[in-house]
C-alpha positions in Angstrom: 14.0 -15.8 106.7 17.3 -18.0 107.6 17.7 -20.3 110.5 19.7 -17.7 112.8 16.7 -14.6 112.1 14.0 -17.2 112.7 12.2 -16.1 116.8 12.8 -19.3 118.5 9.7 -20.8 119.7 8.9 -20.0 122.4 9.5 -22.4 125.8 5.9 -25.0 126.0 7.2 -24.7 130.0 6.9 -20.2 129.7 3.7 -20.2 128.0 2.1 -23.0 130.8 3.4 -20.3 133.5 1.6 -17.3 131.8 -1.4 -20.1 132.2 -1.2 -21.0 135.8 -0.3 -16.6 136.4 -3.7 -15.6 134.4 -5.4 -18.7 136.3 -4.4 -17.5 140.3 -5.2 -14.1 138.9 -8.7 -14.7 138.2 -10.0 -17.9 140.8 -7.6 -16.3 143.5 -7.6 -13.0 143.0 -4.4 -12.2 143.5 -3.2 -9.0 144.1 -0.5 -7.7 142.1 2.2 -7.6 144.0 1.6 -11.0 145.1 1.1 -12.1 141.0 4.9 -10.4 140.4 6.4 -12.2 143.6 5.1 -16.1 141.4 6.3 -14.9 138.2 9.7 -14.1 139.7 10.0 -17.5 141.5 8.6 -18.5 137.9 11.3 -17.2 136.6 14.0 -18.4 138.1 12.3 -22.5 138.0 11.9 -22.2 134.8 15.9 -21.3 133.6 16.7 -23.4 136.6 15.4 -26.2 133.8 16.3 -24.7 130.6 20.1 -25.5 132.1 19.0 -28.7 132.5 17.4 -29.7 129.3 13.8 -29.2 130.2 11.4 -27.4 128.3 8.7 -28.9 128.5 5.8 -29.6 131.1 5.9 -33.2 130.6 9.6 -33.9 130.6 10.0 -32.5 134.0 11.3 -35.0 137.1 11.1 -35.2 140.6 15.1 -35.6 140.5 14.8 -31.9 138.5 12.4 -30.3 141.0 14.4 -32.4 143.8 17.5 -30.1 142.2 16.2 -27.2 142.2 15.0 -27.3 145.6 18.8 -28.0 146.8 19.9 -24.8 144.4 17.4 -22.6 146.6 19.1 -24.4 149.7 22.9 -24.4 148.2 23.3 -20.3 147.0 25.9 -18.9 148.7 25.8 -15.7 147.5 22.1 -14.8 147.4 21.3 -16.7 150.8 17.6 -17.2 150.9 15.4 -16.3 154.3 13.2 -19.5 154.7 10.0 -18.2 154.0 11.8 -17.1 150.5 12.6 -20.3 150.2 9.2 -22.2 151.4 7.3 -19.6 148.7 9.2 -20.5 145.5 8.7 -24.0 146.7 5.3 -23.6 147.3 5.3 -22.2 143.8 6.7 -24.4 142.8 4.5 -27.4 143.3 1.4 -25.3 142.7 2.6 -25.2 138.8 3.0 -28.7 138.5 -0.7 -29.1 139.9 -1.8 -27.3 137.5 0.4 -28.9 134.7 -1.6 -32.0 135.9 -5.3 -30.8 136.1 -4.7 -29.2 132.8 -3.5 -32.2 131.2 0.1 -31.1 130.4 1.6 -33.5 132.5 0.8 -37.0 133.6 2.8 -37.1 136.9 2.7 -34.2 139.8 6.3 -34.5 139.9 6.7 -31.9 142.9 4.5 -33.2 145.6 7.0 -34.7 147.4 9.2 -32.4 147.4 10.1 -31.0 151.1 8.6 -26.8 152.2 10.5 -25.7 154.9 7.6 -24.9 157.9 6.0 -21.5 157.8 3.2 -20.1 160.4 0.1 -21.1 158.8 -2.2 -19.0 156.4 -6.2 -19.4 157.3 -8.5 -18.8 154.6 -10.2 -15.6 154.0 -14.1 -15.8 154.6 -16.2 -12.9 155.0 -19.2 -12.7 157.4 -22.9 -13.9 156.4 -23.6 -10.2 156.8 -20.8 -9.3 154.1 -22.6 -12.6 152.1 -26.0 -11.5 152.2 -25.3 -8.1 150.9 -22.8 -9.1 148.2 -25.4 -11.6 147.2 -28.3 -9.0 147.4 -25.9 -6.5 145.0 -27.6 -6.4 141.9 -31.0 -6.1 142.1 -33.9 -5.1 139.6 -35.4 -7.3 136.8 -32.9 -6.1 134.2 -31.1 -9.7 132.4 -27.5 -8.9 133.3 -28.4 -8.9 137.3 -30.7 -11.7 137.0 -27.5 -13.6 135.5 -25.4 -12.4 137.8 -27.5 -12.9 140.6 -27.4 -16.8 139.9 -23.7 -16.1 139.1 -23.0 -15.4 142.9 -26.1 -17.3 144.2 -24.9 -20.7 143.4 -21.2 -20.1 143.9 -22.1 -19.4 147.9 -24.8 -21.8 147.9 -22.2 -24.9 147.1 -18.8 -23.5 147.4 -17.5 -24.1 143.6 -14.2 -23.1 142.3 -15.0 -20.5 139.4 -12.9 -22.4 136.8 -16.4 -25.6 137.8 -19.0 -22.9 137.6 -17.4 -21.7 134.8 -17.5 -25.1 132.9 -21.4 -26.2 133.9 -23.4 -26.8 131.3 -28.0 -26.3 131.4 -27.9 -30.0 131.9 -25.8 -30.3 135.2 -28.6 -28.6 137.1 -30.0 -31.8 138.2 -33.7 -31.5 139.1 -33.4 -27.9 140.3 -31.5 -28.7 143.6 -28.4 -30.8 142.4 -26.1 -29.5 140.4 -22.6 -31.7 139.5 -19.8 -30.5 139.1 -16.7 -31.4 137.4 -13.6 -30.6 139.8 -9.4 -31.0 139.6 -8.3 -34.3 138.5 -11.2 -34.5 136.4 -12.9 -35.7 139.3 -17.3 -35.5 139.3 -19.2 -34.5 142.3 -22.8 -34.2 143.5 -23.3 -30.9 145.8 -27.5 -29.5 146.7 -28.7 -26.1 145.8 -30.1 -24.2 148.4 -33.8 -22.6 148.0 -32.3 -19.2 147.6 -29.9 -20.3 145.1 -32.5 -22.5 143.3 -35.0 -19.2 142.8 -32.0 -17.1 141.4 -31.3 -19.5 138.9 -34.8 -20.6 137.6 -35.5 -17.0 136.9 -32.3 -16.3 135.3 -33.1 -19.7 132.8 -36.8 -18.4 131.8 -35.8 -15.0 131.6 -32.5 -13.9 131.3 -30.9 -17.2 129.6 -32.8 -17.2 127.0 -32.0 -13.6 126.0 -28.5 -14.2 126.0 -28.2 -17.2 123.7 -29.7 -15.7 121.2 -26.9 -13.0 120.6 -24.7 -16.0 120.0 -24.2 -19.1 119.1 -25.8 -22.2 120.7 -24.0 -23.6 123.5 -24.6 -25.7 127.0 -22.9 -23.4 128.4 -25.4 -22.3 132.1 -23.7 -18.7 132.1 -23.7 -16.5 129.1 -21.8 -13.0 128.6 -23.4 -10.3 126.8 -22.4 -11.5 123.7 -23.8 -15.5 123.8 -21.1 -17.0 124.9 -19.7 -19.1 127.6 -19.3 -17.1 130.5 -14.8 -16.4 130.9 -13.6 -16.7 134.1 -12.3 -13.4 133.6 -15.7 -11.9 133.6 -17.0 -14.0 136.7 -13.9 -12.5 138.8 -14.5 -8.6 137.6 -18.6 -10.0 138.4 -17.6 -10.9 142.0 -15.9 -6.8 142.1 -18.2 -5.1 140.9 -20.5 -6.9 143.5 -18.1 -6.1 146.3 -18.3 -2.8 145.5 -21.9 -2.2 145.2 -22.1 -3.8 148.6 -19.3 -1.3 150.3 -17.3 -4.5 151.7 -14.1 -1.8 151.5 -12.4 -5.1 151.3 -11.6 -6.8 148.2 -13.0 -10.2 147.6 -12.3 -13.4 144.8 -13.8 -16.4 143.6 -12.3 -17.7 146.0 -13.5 -15.7 149.1 -17.3 -17.5 148.4 -15.6 -21.2 148.1 -14.0 -19.7 151.8 -17.0 -18.6 153.5 -19.0 -21.8 152.5 -16.7 -24.0 154.2 -16.4 -21.8 157.2 -20.3 -20.8 157.6 -21.1 -24.7 156.7 -18.5 -25.8 159.8 -19.8 -22.9 161.9 -23.2 -24.1 161.4 -22.4 -27.5 163.0 -21.4 -29.6 159.6 -19.6 -32.8 159.4 -15.7 -31.9 158.8 -16.0 -34.8 156.0 -19.3 -33.5 154.9 -18.1 -30.4 153.7 -15.1 -32.2 152.8 -17.0 -33.8 150.0 -18.7 -30.4 149.2 -15.6 -28.6 148.3 -14.2 -31.9 146.2 -11.6 -32.3 148.3 -8.9 -35.0 148.1 -7.7 -34.8 151.7 -9.3 -34.0 154.9 -6.0 -32.2 156.2 -6.9 -29.4 153.7 -10.7 -29.6 155.0 -10.0 -29.2 158.2 -7.7 -25.7 157.9 -11.6 -24.2 157.8 -12.2 -25.6 161.1 -9.0 -23.4 162.7 -11.1 -20.2 161.3 -14.3 -20.9 163.0 -12.1 -21.9 166.3 -11.0 -18.7 166.2 -14.0 -16.8 165.4 -15.4 -18.4 168.4 -12.0 -18.0 171.5 -12.6 -13.9 170.1 -16.2 -14.5 170.9 -14.8 -16.2 174.2 -12.6 -13.6 175.4 -14.8 -10.7 174.4 -18.5 -11.8 175.5 -16.8 -14.3 179.1 -16.4 -11.8 182.7 -13.0 -14.2 183.5 -11.5 -14.3 180.4 -8.8 -11.6 180.4 
């Protein structure tokens, strides 16, 4: 094969962008339409970087990101609405955060880029009743049911990201009532585990995990798949989709729904926002405070419905 006919190596940023899209699909449970929009944004950004000779995540600079932002605002041939510019820049910032989280780059060069302000999108949580139905959607003593119940209980008990839960090893369960999570930026945190999750995990470890572990190579992973290997993010997403169908929720939920519901229910129950920040592993309390707006909306709706002089 000659030099001219040999296929070009795939752009490293393109490969990383595909990984980011898979991450969004599994971690956030985004719809096909939303993912398609992300893909278009990333394709445009990648093409812009390619024109500037940037083909790997670790050589992109803050100047490149700023130049891309300026190019969006200066596009007179196909002018973009402020909301479209904001979405594209938000996608770019998310991509660069992913680069750092996945050790593809040392520095987040996009964190200072200014994004046009948009109406605040509040996290989507489900009610305690709906969550109870989801957690009880795999009854019985079958091995897979015991594993699925333990997984769902732990997601809700800790508010952990799906990547954090799939990365857990058996030894990360400390004395049964504490779990050690490895979050973004390889930051470790300790989160308590409630009694329901403790019981479900204990049952899984005694009655289900040993039966799964003999089906594959030895692994320290806490949650195992049907072939004995570490459970993947995609597996978790499918389990959650099945749980929602079994519980007849009538809505789509994702691993992040458990995280949102964990935070919202804690704050509704009177938990301090700083405590919830620590449990979620948020670097800034401002991120956690978004959830206080969800509970405020709920209180406002209840007040409007119940108070005789509210309307």
